[in-house]
C-alpha positions in Angstrom: 2.1 13.3 19.1 2.9 13.8 15.4 6.6 13.8 16.1 6.5 10.4 17.8 4.1 9.1 15.2 6.7 9.7 12.5 9.0 7.1 14.1 9.0 3.9 12.0 8.3 1.8 15.1 5.1 3.7 15.6 3.6 3.6 12.1 5.0 0.3 10.7 2.6 -1.9 12.8 -0.3 0.2 11.7 0.8 -0.2 8.0 1.2 -3.9 8.5 -2.4 -4.1 9.9 -3.6 -2.2 6.9 -1.7 -4.6 4.5 -3.3 -7.6 6.3 -6.8 -6.1 6.0 -6.1 -5.3 2.3 -4.9 -8.8 1.8 -8.1 -10.3 3.3 -10.4 -7.9 1.3 -8.6 -8.5 -2.0 -8.6 -12.3 -1.5 -12.3 -12.3 -0.8 -12.9 -10.0 -3.7 -11.0 -12.3 -6.1 -11.9 -15.7 -4.8 -14.9 -15.3 -2.5 -15.3 -16.9 0.9 -14.2 -20.5 0.8 -14.5 -23.3 3.2 -11.2 -24.3 4.9 -9.7 -27.5 3.5 -7.3 -27.9 6.4 -4.2 -26.8 4.5 -3.4 -23.1 4.8 -2.7 -21.1 1.7 0.2 -18.8 1.2 -2.2 -15.9 1.7 -3.0 -17.2 5.2 0.7 -17.5 6.0 1.4 -14.0 4.9 -1.5 -12.7 7.0 -0.2 -14.5 10.0 3.3 -13.1 9.5 2.0 -9.6 9.1 0.1 -9.8 12.4 2.7 -11.7 14.4 5.5 -9.5 13.0 4.0 -6.5 14.7 4.7 -7.8 18.2 8.4 -7.2 18.3 8.1 -3.8 16.6 5.5 -2.7 19.1 7.7 -4.0 22.0 10.6 -2.1 20.7 8.5 1.0 20.3 7.3 0.7 23.9 10.8 0.1 25.3 12.4 2.9 23.3 9.9 5.7 23.7 7.8 5.0 26.8 10.3 6.5 29.3 10.3 9.8 27.4 6.7 10.2 26.1 4.4 8.1 28.2 1.0 9.6 27.2 1.8 9.7 23.5 3.2 6.2 23.5 0.1 4.8 25.2 -2.2 6.5 22.7 -0.2 5.1 19.8 -0.1 1.6 21.2 -3.9 1.7 21.6 -4.1 2.7 17.9 -1.7 -0.1 17.0 -3.7 -2.7 18.9 -7.0 -1.5 17.4 -5.5 -1.6 14.0 -4.4 -5.2 14.5 -7.8 -6.3 15.8 -9.6 -5.1 12.7 -8.2 -7.6 10.2 -8.3 -10.4 12.8 -12.0 -9.8 13.4 -12.6 -9.6 9.7 -11.2 -13.1 9.2 -13.2 -14.4 12.2 -16.4 -12.9 10.8 -15.8 -14.4 7.4 -15.2 -17.8 8.8 -18.5 -17.9 10.6 
């Protein structure tokens, strides 16, 4: 599994999720939780781009590597999905 995890299409979505989580945590640490004014900030746009940008990378990863390494690809895709859910749930929790 470590050989397939070294492919950029495997680890880049996980890194993008980590950057999105770091972005949320650092914003909250600097500015606190603020009520939405209706207009999204640059931070919100970057967060959205980080999460949405993972979709084509994960798709490419599945198309490229699934025929050769089914079990490993499924395990990595689950990790990628879980990594993407964490920053998303963090934002949802902070907005409550």
